[in-house]
N, C-alpha and C positions, 0 to 999 in steps of 0.2 A: 504494500500500500504506500502511495506517495503522499506525503504530508506537506502542507504549506505553512510557512512560519510568519505569514502576514498577520498583523494585528486585526482584531475585530472590535468594533465600536462598543459593544456591550460587555467587553471583557471583565471590567470591574464587577458588575452585577453578577455575571455568569460565574466568576470565580467564587464569589461569596456564597452562591447557591450550591455549587458543586463540591468545593473543597472543604469548607468548614474551617476549623481551627487546626493549624499545622503543629501546635504545641502538644506533644504527648508528655505525660508525667514521668519523671525520673523515679523509678521504684527501687533502684538498687543502691542509692546513696546511703540509706539507713544501715544496710548490711555490709557496706564497704566504705566506712568513713575516711579511710586513709588512702583510697584509690580514686582515680579519675572516673567519674560516671556521668552519663547523660542519656537522654532518649533521643534517638536519631530517626527522623522521618525522612526517608531517602528513596532514591531510585538507582538501581544498579543495572548496567547493560554489559553483556559479554560480546566482545568483538573478535572475529576470526582474522588474525593478522599473519601474513607469511612468516613461517617459523624462522627463516634466516633474518628477517627484519627484526623480529623480537629478540633473537639471540644477540644481535649487534648492540642492543640497549642494555643487556644484562651481563654482569661480569662473572656469572656462574652458569653452569650447564642448566638446561631446561629438562624437566621431567615430563615425559609424555603422559598427559592425563588419561584416566581410564575411560576412553571413549566407548568401549564396549559395554560399560555399565549403564543399563537402561534407566536406572533410578536417577542418574545424573545427566545422561545424554540420550534421552528417549528417541531422538531423531538422528543421532550421530553427530558428527562435526566435520566441517569442510577439510578435505585432505591437505596435508603439507602446511597447515596453519596451527597457530598456538593461541589460546585465549588471552585477551587483554581486557581488564575490567575498567570501566569508567563509572563513576558514581557522583551524585550531587544530592544535597539535602539540607535539612533544618535541624540543628542540634539545640535541644531545649534543656534548660536547667542543668548546666554543666557545673559539677561540684568536685572538689578535692579537699578534704579536711575543712578548714574554715573558709576556704576560697570558693567563690561562686560567681559564675557568669550567667546572666539571664538567658542569652541565646546567641548563637553564631551560625553562619552558613558555612558548609564545608563541601569540598569536592576532592576527588582523587582519581589518578590513573595509575594502575599497577599491573604487574605481571604475576599471576599465580603460578603455582607449580614450578618454582625456582628451587634448584638443588643446592641450598646453602651448605648442607652437611656433606655433600659429595657421596651420599649413599644410594642415589638413584631412586629413592622411594619416599623421602620425607618432604612434603611440599611447604614452601614459604612464599610470602608475597615480596616482590621487589618493587619499590615505589619508583615510578617514572616522574610523577609530580603530585604534590599535595597542595591544596588551596584552602584558604579560610577568609571569610568576609564578615563585615558587620551587618546586622539585620537592619533593613531600611537604608541600604547603602547609597544614600544621596546626601547632598549638603555636607560632605566630609565624612560620612559614616563608614565609608570603605576603610578609613584609617583606624576605626575601632579595633580592627583585627591586627594591627601592628604588634602590640605587646604579646597577644597570644601566639602569633606566628613566630616571634623571636623566642618565646619560652619553649614552644614546641621544637624549634630548630635546635636550641641548646640541649633539649632533652633527647635528641637523636633522630627526630623526624623533620627533614627539611620541608618547611611550609612557606608558601608564597601568599601574599595578600591578593585577593581577587574581588572582582565585582560580579554580582549575581543578578540574574533576571529570571524570575521575580526576585526582588530583594527582601521580601518579607514572608516567603512561603517556600515549600519544598519544590513546587512546580505550579504552573498556571494553565488553565484551559483556554484554548483558542477557537474551538469549534465543537459542534454537537452532532449526534447521529452519524458516526460514533463520536463520543467525547474524545478529543485529542488534546494532549497536554504538551507543554514545552518547558524547557529549562536551559539557561545559557550561562556560561562561565567565561569571564575575561580576566586575564592576569593583569594586575595593576603594577605597571612599571614606574610611571610618574603620576601620582595623584594630584588633582587640583581641586580642592573642595570649594573654592571661591569663584574663580573665573579663569578663562584662558584654556589653552590646550592641555590635554591629558594623553598619556600613552597607556592604552589598555588593549593589548593584542588579544584576539579571540583564542580561547583554549578549546572548548568544545560546546556543542549544543545538542539537545535531545528533542525529538518530537515523537510522541508515542501514544498508544491507546491500550486498553485491556484486550485480551485475546482468549478465545476458547480453544485454540490450537497452539499452545505454547511450544517453543523449542526446547525449553528446559523445565525443571521442576523447582519447587521451593528448596528442596534439599540441595540442588546444584548450587544455588546462591549461598545458602548457609555454609556449605563446604568451602566455597571460594573465599567468602568474607572472613571466615574464622581461621584462616591459615596465619601463622605468626608472621609478623613484619620484620624484615631485615632493616636495622637502623643504619643511619648514614655513615657511621664509623665502620660498618660491616663487621664489627667484632661482637656486638650484642644484638639481641632481638627483643621484640615486645609482643605480648598478646593483647589485642583489642577484641574482646569476646562479646558477641552480639547474641541476644536471646529474643525470639519472636513469639513467645508463648503467652503474652498478655492479651486480654480481650480487645484492647484497642490497637493491636498490631495491624489489623486490616490488610493482610498480604494480598497482592494482586500480581498475577503474571502479565507481562506486557509484550507488545511487539512494536517496533518503531525504527526510526532512522537516527543515526548518530553521525554528526559531522565533526571531525577532528581537524584542527587548523595547525598547519606547520609553517615554517619560515617561507618568505620573509615577513608576512603579515601576521602569522599565527605564533602561538606560544609553545607548541608541543613539537617533538622531534619529527623530522621529515618522514622517517620510517613508519610513523603511525598515521600521518596525515591522509585524509580521504573521507569519502562519504560511504557509510556503511548502511545498507538498505535492508529492511525487513529482519532486523536482529532481535534477539530475545532479551527481555528485561524483567525486572522485579521491583515493585514498590511495596514498602512496609515500614512500620515504626518499630524499631528494635531498641531494647535496653542494652546499653553498652557499658562494660567495665574495662578500663584500661589498666593493665598491670604494670608494675615497675620493670625496668630493664633487667634482663637476665641473659644467661648464656643461651645460644640458639638451641642447644641440645635440651636444656631445661624447658624452654618455651614450647618446643615440639612435644616433649613428654607430658607437659601439663595442660595441653589443649583439652578443653572440656568436650568429650564426645557427645554430650547432650545438646551442645550448641550446633552440632553438625547435622542434626536430624531435620 
């Protein structure tokens, strides 16, 4: 299905009727007072990218995913390609000890099934790019994310400030029958909260709808999302564990188009740039607990199998 990204005049009213409140409650903070927790209302898409292109971006071997496993890949996967995940969403009620941030927008591009341990079987995520932005990112609010991005980078996850559209929700509707949603992410290179030029190259955009014939299952995304992340020093790893078992998770399998922007005008690597049509996605609100840095062996051994279901 081909989607248009043109604006529609009744977008504001339509959004209020279709989406409701993007803010899901953080139910894990009470049980994890010294860890980073949030509720993340997000959409993830899996892109099939030529294996050689993906390998050129990752300093570790790739693990061939279990494409024959019908619980993960019910329709198979394009030959000679490797999955790359793009995601964007609304992080609500972010807490860690006495620290609290009301909300931020986040996005990421990463390679799952990366062989960090060199054993040919234990999968990790390798981040290509991580983004964060302030909610209501106008009139200078993009820069609300500067401090969190610096803290995250110092903590081992390189994070860039971004501008999001919509800037106060996980995604926005642009059409009905069927309902089509969009989300866009731009990297903020030079912000200008007052007047004058800004430098905000496009990173990626999504246009999607719900589907009755999904390419993947919920388990596919839970398995990809919960692989430990290799940190930027490449010595340690981190578990960011997502649970989708709350009544407000509202999981929906999606189909849609993803456009990834590369140089000279875009922010992401040339090897990923392009328009991916009719790909599989997943929208849901997940409870996330971010654990402290640990050895990659420990991160893999302590991945919660319940989160993968």
